[in-house]
C-alpha positions in Angstrom: -0.1 0.0 0.0 1.4 3.3 -1.0 1.2 6.4 1.4 2.4 9.9 1.1 3.2 11.2 4.6 4.3 14.7 5.2 8.0 15.2 5.5 9.1 15.6 9.1 11.6 18.1 10.1 14.9 16.6 11.3 16.1 16.6 14.9 18.7 19.3 14.1 15.9 21.5 12.5 13.6 20.8 15.5 16.2 22.3 17.8 16.3 25.4 15.6 12.4 25.6 16.0 13.0 25.5 19.9 15.6 28.3 19.6 13.4 30.3 17.5 10.5 30.0 19.9 12.7 31.1 22.8 14.1 34.1 20.8 10.3 35.1 20.0 9.6 34.9 23.8 12.5 37.1 24.7 11.2 39.6 22.2 7.8 40.0 24.0 8.5 39.1 27.7 10.9 40.4 30.3 12.7 37.8 32.3 10.7 38.6 35.4 7.4 38.5 33.5 8.2 35.0 32.1 8.8 33.7 35.8 5.1 34.2 36.5 1.9 32.4 35.7 0.4 35.5 34.0 -2.5 37.7 34.9 -6.3 37.1 34.8 -9.4 38.7 33.3 -10.3 41.5 30.9 -7.8 44.2 31.4 -9.0 47.7 30.4 -8.1 48.6 26.8 -7.1 45.1 25.9 -10.1 43.0 27.0 -8.0 40.1 27.6 -5.1 39.4 30.1 -1.8 41.2 29.3 0.0 37.9 29.4 -2.3 36.3 26.8 -1.7 39.2 24.3 2.0 38.9 24.8 1.9 35.1 24.2 -0.3 35.6 21.1 2.3 38.0 19.7 5.0 35.4 20.3 3.0 32.8 18.3 2.4 35.3 15.5 6.1 36.1 15.3 7.2 32.4 15.3 4.9 31.7 12.4 5.9 34.8 10.4 2.4 36.1 10.5 0.5 39.3 11.3 -1.6 38.2 14.3 -2.7 35.3 16.4 -5.6 34.5 18.9 -6.0 31.8 21.3 -9.7 30.3 21.4 -11.5 27.8 23.6 -12.4 24.5 22.2 -9.0 23.5 20.9 -8.4 22.9 17.1 -12.1 22.2 16.3 -13.1 25.6 17.5 -10.1 27.1 15.9 -11.3 25.8 12.6 -14.9 26.9 13.4 -14.0 30.4 14.2 -11.7 30.8 11.1 -14.5 29.5 8.8 -16.9 31.8 10.5 -14.5 34.7 9.7 -14.2 33.9 6.0 -17.5 32.2 5.0 -21.0 33.2 6.0 -24.2 31.3 6.2 -25.3 29.9 2.8 -22.0 30.7 1.2 -19.9 28.2 -0.6 -16.6 26.7 0.6 -14.0 24.7 -1.6 -12.9 21.5 0.1 -10.9 18.4 -0.9 -12.7 15.5 -2.4 -11.5 13.1 0.3 -13.6 12.6 3.4 -13.8 15.6 5.5 -12.7 15.3 9.2 -15.9 14.5 11.2 -15.7 17.5 13.5 -14.9 19.8 10.6 -18.1 18.5 8.7 -20.0 19.3 11.9 -18.7 22.9 11.9 -19.6 23.3 8.2 -23.1 22.1 8.9 -23.5 24.2 12.0 -22.5 27.3 10.1 -24.8 26.5 7.2 -22.0 26.5 4.7 -22.3 24.8 1.3 -19.4 22.9 -0.1 -17.9 22.2 -3.5 -15.2 19.6 -3.7 -12.1 19.3 -6.0 -9.4 16.8 -6.0 -6.4 18.6 -4.5 -4.1 16.0 -5.8 -4.9 17.3 -9.2 -4.2 21.0 -9.5 -5.9 21.2 -12.8 -9.1 19.9 -11.2 -9.0 22.8 -8.6 -8.8 25.3 -11.5 -11.7 23.5 -13.4 -14.0 23.5 -10.3 -13.3 27.0 -9.3 -14.1 28.3 -12.8 -17.2 26.2 -12.9 -18.3 27.5 -9.5 -17.8 31.3 -9.2 -20.0 31.3 -6.0 -17.0 29.8 -4.1 -16.1 32.4 -1.5 -13.3 30.5 0.5 -11.3 27.4 0.7 -10.3 24.9 3.4 -7.2 22.8 3.0 -6.4 20.1 5.5 -2.5 19.9 5.8 -2.4 16.3 6.9 -3.9 13.6 4.7 -7.6 12.7 4.6 -7.0 9.5 2.8 -4.1 7.2 2.3 -3.7 8.1 -1.4 -3.5 11.8 -0.7 -0.2 13.3 -1.9 -0.9 17.0 -2.5 1.6 19.7 -1.8 0.2 22.3 0.5 2.0 25.3 -0.9 1.1 24.4 -4.5 -2.6 23.9 -3.6 -2.7 27.3 -1.9 -0.9 29.0 -4.9 -3.3 27.3 -7.3 -6.4 28.5 -5.5 -5.2 32.1 -5.2 -4.0 32.2 -8.9 -7.5 31.3 -10.0 -9.3 33.6 -7.8 -8.0 35.4 -4.7 -10.4 34.1 -2.1 -9.4 33.5 1.6 -7.8 30.1 2.4 -8.0 28.5 5.8 -5.8 25.6 6.6 -6.4 22.9 9.2 -2.9 22.4 10.5 -3.7 20.0 13.3 -1.2 17.2 13.6 1.3 19.1 11.4 2.4 22.0 13.6 6.1 21.7 14.8 6.5 18.6 12.5 6.8 20.2 9.2 9.0 23.0 7.8 6.0 25.4 7.2 2.3 25.5 8.1 -0.5 27.1 6.0 0.0 30.8 6.9 3.7 30.4 6.1 2.7 29.1 2.6 0.2 31.8 1.6 -2.9 30.8 3.5 -4.9 33.6 5.2 -5.5 31.6 8.4 -3.9 28.6 10.0 -5.7 26.7 12.7 -4.4 24.2 15.3 -4.8 22.7 18.9 -2.3 23.8 21.4 -3.4 20.7 23.5 -1.7 18.6 20.8 1.4 20.4 21.4 2.0 19.8 25.1 -0.3 22.7 25.9 -3.4 23.2 28.3 -6.7 21.5 27.7 -9.3 23.2 25.6 -7.0 25.9 23.9 -6.7 26.3 20.1 -5.0 28.9 18.1 -5.9 30.9 14.9 -2.8 32.6 13.3 -2.6 34.6 10.1 -4.0 37.9 8.6 -4.9 40.7 10.9 -8.2 41.5 9.2 -9.6 38.2 10.1 -8.0 37.9 13.5 -9.3 41.4 14.4 -12.8 40.2 13.5 -12.5 37.2 15.7 -11.1 39.3 18.6 -14.2 41.4 18.5 -16.4 38.2 18.5 -14.6 37.1 21.6 -15.4 40.2 23.7 -16.9 38.3 26.7 -14.8 37.6 29.7 -15.5 33.9 29.7 -14.1 33.6 26.2 -10.7 34.8 27.1 -7.7 32.4 27.4 -6.3 33.2 31.0 -2.6 34.1 31.4 -1.7 30.9 33.0 -3.0 29.1 30.1 -1.2 31.2 27.6 2.0 30.5 29.5 1.3 26.8 29.2 0.8 27.2 25.5 4.4 28.8 25.1 6.0 26.1 27.2 4.4 23.4 25.2 5.4 25.0 21.9 9.1 25.3 23.2 9.2 21.6 24.0 7.1 20.1 21.2 9.5 20.3 18.1 12.3 18.1 19.6 9.9 15.7 21.3 8.1 15.3 17.9 11.3 15.0 15.9 12.4 12.1 18.3 8.9 10.5 17.7 9.5 10.7 13.9 12.8 8.9 14.2 11.2 6.1 16.2 8.6 5.8 13.6 11.2 5.3 10.9 13.0 2.7 13.0 9.8 0.8 13.5 9.1 0.8 9.8 12.5 -0.5 8.9 12.5 -3.3 11.4 8.9 -4.5 10.7 9.5 -4.6 7.0 12.6 -6.5 7.5 10.5 -9.2 8.9 11.1 -8.9 12.6 7.5 -10.0 13.2 6.3 -12.7 10.8 2.6 -11.9 11.1 3.0 -8.3 9.8 2.4 -8.0 6.0 3.5 -4.4 5.7 4.3 -1.3 7.9 4.4 2.2 6.6 4.0 5.8 7.7 0.9 7.9 6.9 -0.7 11.1 8.3 -3.8 9.5 9.7 -4.2 12.3 10.9 -1.1 12.5 13.1 1.9 11.0 11.5 1.8 7.4 12.6 3.0 3.9 12.0 0.2 1.9 10.1 0.8 -1.9 10.5 -1.1 -4.3 8.2 -1.5 -7.9 9.2 -1.6 -11.0 7.2 -4.7 -12.2 9.1 -7.7 -10.2 10.3 -6.5 -9.8 13.8 -6.4 -6.0 14.1 -9.2 -5.6 16.7 -7.9 -8.3 18.9 -4.3 -7.0 18.8 -5.7 -3.6 20.0 -7.4 -5.2 23.0 -4.2 -7.2 23.9 -1.9 -4.2 23.5 -3.8 -2.3 26.2 -3.2 -5.1 28.7 0.5 -4.8 28.0 0.7 -0.9 28.6 -0.3 0.5 25.2 -2.7 3.4 25.4 -6.2 2.3 24.0 -7.2 5.7 22.7 -5.9 9.3 22.2 -6.5 12.0 24.7 -5.6 14.9 22.6 -3.4 13.2 20.1 0.0 13.6 21.4 -1.1 15.7 24.4 1.0 16.0 27.6 -0.8 13.0 29.1 0.1 10.5 26.3 3.5 9.1 27.1 3.3 5.3 26.3 2.7 4.2 22.7 -0.9 4.1 21.5 -2.3 1.1 19.7 -5.5 2.2 18.0 -7.9 1.6 15.1 -7.0 3.6 11.8 -8.6 7.0 11.6 -12.3 7.6 10.6 -11.4 9.4 7.4 -9.1 6.5 6.3 -12.0 4.0 7.3 -14.4 6.0 5.4 -12.3 5.8 2.2 -11.7 2.0 2.7 -14.0 0.2 5.3 -12.1 -3.1 4.9 -9.0 -2.0 6.5 -10.6 -2.1 10.0 -9.9 -5.7 10.4 -6.5 -5.9 9.1 -4.7 -2.8 10.1 -4.0 -0.7 13.2 -2.1 2.6 13.9 0.5 2.9 16.3 1.7 6.3 17.7 5.0 6.0 19.5 4.4 9.2 21.7 7.4 9.2 23.9 8.4 5.5 23.6 11.2 3.9 21.8 11.1 1.3 19.1 11.9 -1.6 21.3 9.1 -1.0 23.5 6.7 -0.8 20.6 8.0 -4.0 18.9 7.8 -5.9 22.2 4.2 -4.9 22.8 3.1 -5.6 19.3 4.9 -9.0 19.2 3.2 -10.2 22.5 -0.2 -8.7 21.4 -0.2 -10.5 18.1 0.8 -13.8 20.0 -2.2 -13.4 22.4 -4.6 -12.4 19.7 -3.9 -15.5 17.6 -4.5 -17.7 20.7 -8.1 -16.3 20.6 -8.8 -17.8 17.2 
């Protein structure tokens, strides 16, 4: 099976990301300010904590963008607010022809947005569809893969959309931030959206970063005090963004080692192993027999996580053994019985191989 995962940055490059984040922090915070948990409430003239505003400026600077805003509801709400900023009720949004991520589909339905799809793997199809549908007001591009066969280049897709008609482009950067060289707003998109919880940050906080005209609109929509990200939460976002790049680069190296060892035949029951963005970049393991569901059950007994919390959140340390993603299952329902995904999280390859080997042994005894 052929997959086209996003190219992970190297460990050396991840170190540079860490250093850049610290440099951005020192451009906004004094040393004494950073050694606090931040302030609270709606400060007069800002309508948010001073610490939160400073942290948002750090994020915007890091991603070479005009502005950023933290929102409640993690990555899902970040996408929801971004789409609300660029596309109104009954207007039309361009989306990829692969299955849309379920919570994003809910957002589209909730906002009353119509959709028109094009195959983002085929740039000529984007042009054809946009010319056939002049009513398209905005576009949504998911940075990670929506199906195994997806292979589109993010920058090329954004450039093609903008070249046909300069409409606002929103990117769903969940599972990609701090893993790849550039996110959507660094490739020409108007807004990038991601969950800070997936980047070792606090529960419930998402981020929208990009053009100030849209961010300013969202700031006005977040007037109420209960909508504000508090200072201590903003500080946790920054701490997570500092540590995430190196941690995720180590995870990528572990993935590479597992693929190599499994495809060299270390476990006889494995037909094939490969990497895919499903949605996070994970190890997909296909078995020769339909034992996937039983392997997942047995892996949990051996210490493997049975489900994600925030998909690489601060709580997910052991490796996760889980079913393949919903979007992948929607594109090929038959893979549910023969394939699992493994996210190394903070574990090494030896731990993953050991748990997988023993889980397979136990699963086969159930037949």
